[in-house]
N, C-alpha and C positions, 0 to 999 in steps of 0.2 A: 129796301126794307132792311130792318134790323133783324139777324137771325135770333130764333127764340132759344132759351137756354135748355140743356138737356135735363131730363127727368132721370129717376133711379134706372140702373142698368136694364136694358131690355135689347136681347139679340134675336136673330131669326136665321133659319135656314130656307132657302127659296129656290128649289129645284124645278126644272122644266120637265113636264111629263111626256118626254119624247121616247121614254123606255125606262127599265129598272134602273135603280142606282147600281155603279160599279165602284171600284176601290177609289178611283180617282175622285168621284163626287163625295165619297165617304170622308175623305181628307177634309174638305170644307164643312161637312156636316159635323165630323167629330170636333174640329177646332172651334166651331161657333157654339156647339153644345158644351163644350168644356169651359168656355170662356164664360158664358152666362152662368153655369153652375158655380165656377169658381169664384165669382162675384155676388153669388147669392140672388141672382137675378132671374128674370123670366126669359124663356126660350120659345119663340113663335115659329110656325110652320106656314109657308107661303107657297102655293102652287102656281108657278109662272107659266099659265097656259095662254097668254096673249097672243103668241105666235101660232095660230091655230094649224096651218098646214104641217107643223112638226109635231102636234100632238098625237100621241097613240092612245086609242081608246082603252081605258082601264089601267094605264100606267100610274096615275095618281094614287089609286087604291093599292097598287103593288108597292108603290114608294112608301105609303103609310105603314104596310105590314112589315116592309123591310126595316125601317126605323125601330118599330116597336119590337121586332124580333131581336135587335141589338140592346133592347133596354132604354132606348132613347124616347122620352115622353115629353111633349109639348104642353105649354101652359094655357092654351086658349083655343077657341075654335079655329080650324084650319081656313085660311083665306084663299080664295080662288080669284086670280086677276079677271078672269072672264065675266065675274058677277059685278064688276066694278067700272064697266065702260062709261056709265053716266058720270061718275066722279072724275075720271081723266078729261071727259069733255068739258066738265065744269072748269077745271084749272086751265085748260087749253083756251077757253073761251075769255077767262081772265087775262091771259097773255096776250091774246089778240086785241082785246080792248085797250091794253096798254101800248100797242104797236110793237110788241116784243117778238112777234112772229111774222113771217111773210111767206107767200107762195113761191114755189120754185118750179121751173120747168126742165132742169137739167137732168139729163140721164147720166148714169155712171160713165159712160164712154166719153161723154162731153167734158165731165169733171176731170177725168184722167188726161184728156187731151189739153185741158186749159191750166193744169196745175203740176207742180213737181212734187215728189215724195218728200217727207219731213226729214228723212235721212236716207242715205243710200241704200241701207239694208231695210227700209220700212215699206210696208204695203199701204200705208195710210197717206192719202192725198188730201191736204186741206182744202176746203171748199173756197174757191177764189172769190166768192161774192157776186157772182154773175147776175142774181136776181135781186139783189138786195135793194136796189132802187126801182124795181118794178119789172114786169115782164111784157114781152110783145102782144098786142091784141090778138094775133093770130096763134097763140099758142096757149094751151090749157095748163093750169096748175097741176103739178103731179105730186108734190110733197110740201110740207110745210117746215120752215126752219126757224130756230131761235137766233134773235140778233144777239150775238156774244159781244159783250163789252170788252174793251181793250184792258189789258193788265195780266200780271203773272199770279196765278193761284198757287199759293204755298200751303202745304200741310205735312205732318209728321205721321207715317204709317208705323203702327206698333211693332211690325215685322220688318218691314223694308227700310224704316228710317225716313229722313227728311226727303220730301219730294216737291217739285215745282212743274209748272207746265204754263206757257203763254198759250191760253186755249184758242183765242182769236187768231193767232199766227199758225199755231201748229195743227189745229183741228178745224178752225173756222166756223161759220154759222152751221151748226149740226141739225139733223133732222129730229122733229118731234112727232110728226105724223107722216107715215111713209106713203109711197106712190100706190101701194096696194090697198090704202086707206086704214091700216092697222097702226095702233099707236106704237111708238118706238120704246125700246127697253129704257133709254136714258130719261124718259119722262115718267113712265108708270113706276119705276123702281123707287124713285124719291118721293112720289106722292104716297105710295104704300108705306114706305118707311115712316114717313111723317105722321100719317094718319095712325099707325100702329105704335107710335112714340118709340121707335126703335133708337137707341143710343149708340149702338155698337154694331158695325158691319164687319162680319168676319166671312171672307170668301176667297177663291183662288186668285192667284196672281195675274192670270189673264185679264181680270177686270180692274188691274191697278190702274191702267191707262184711262178707264172711264171716270175715275174718282174726281179729277180736277174739273172736267166739264159738268159733272153732276153737282159739284160744290158751287160752281157758278150759277146754275139754275136754283139750287136751294137758296142762294143769297138773293136772287131776284125775286122769289117767291116768299122771302122771309121765313123759310123753314129751318129748323134745326140742322146743325152740322154734325153728323155722327162721327165718332171715332172710328178708324179703320184698321184692319189687321188683315193683310193679304198673304195667304199661305202658299209655299211653293206648289207647282203643279206635278202631279204624278205622271210619269210617261211610259210608254211601252218600250220593247227592246229596240225599236227603230228610232227612238227619240221622239215619237209623236204623243201629243197630249192624250191621256186616257180619256176617252169620250164615247158617247153613244154613236157619234157620227163616224168614229174610227172603229166601231164594233167591238167595244171594250164589254167583256161579259159581266153579267150580274155578280155581285159579291156573294161569297160562300155563307150562307145561313145555316148550313148544317153543322159548322164548327165555327160559331160565333166569337169564341175568345181568340181563335187563331186569326180571324178577320180583323178583329179590334186590334190585336198586338202587331199585325203588319202595318196597319195604318198609323198606329201609334209609333212605331219605330220610324216610319217615314217622317213623321213631324219631329224627329230627332231625339226620341226618349228610349230608354232602355226597357226591355220587355217587362211586363208585370206578371207576377204570379197570382192568378185568382182562380176560384172555383166556380164563378158565375160571372154574367155581365155586370150584375149589380156591384159585385166585388171589384171587377175591373175599374168601373166608373168611380167608385169611392176613392181608390188609389190614384186615379189618372187626374182627378179635379184637384186633389191636393198638390200634385206635382205641378199641374198647370198653373195654379195660383202663384206658386213661388217663382215660375219662370216668367210669366206675364201678368205682372201687376198693372193695375191701370196708372196712367200717369197722373202726377198730382195736379192741382188746380193751376 
């Protein structure tokens, strides 16, 4: 299918409600917010609660309050992935009808034993295609995988520059529906983005490696290909990514300007002198627009 053209700028921030936001997650939130406002575009909020075992009750409401406390306001109703399961099934069924997905019996241990990592220092083992042509009658399907076409996927990230990946060789046929029957991130994120008419994805650099495989599936489905901008990851004193899993504390809302300026400095900008969050955002939006203009046609 031919990819659809992009519409006027629309960005999004899509946190997982596994706990309050910390300064690491605020890096992506700030960058996506500034990019949207600098382009006079829309900024949407999506709660990615599809991975239910990691969801903390009430964390979504805390996240909304944290963003509002910093003067960050979204432009439409909040979207919860958990309310869109039927939509994901609809797209999956279409792929299945086109024979673009297949059942897989392989466990993680079997995949590790059957493949080599893509690089000596990589933890990612490409799927070797064990089940691509069928599974034994005495084994039950555990997960569902996309039939990844051959070819190298090229794109230019607005922060990281030119990128390319041979998804078929470096990733292999990747999972769209997991063994626990939950939908995989790689499927739901691009359906949500397309349905919300997202033109620009601004997120952390840890998701840069997901971009090529998402573009492959977007092309198969004939969906738009958003521009991307992947910002550096904030790390703790031990060099670990700031994350809820690593027990990063919630950011300071008692002193919002200090919090905003710390994250702003991490993104490579000089501190701003402001008397309120609104004053901070006004200056920051102007500075961001000069440093990160959209690429030409």
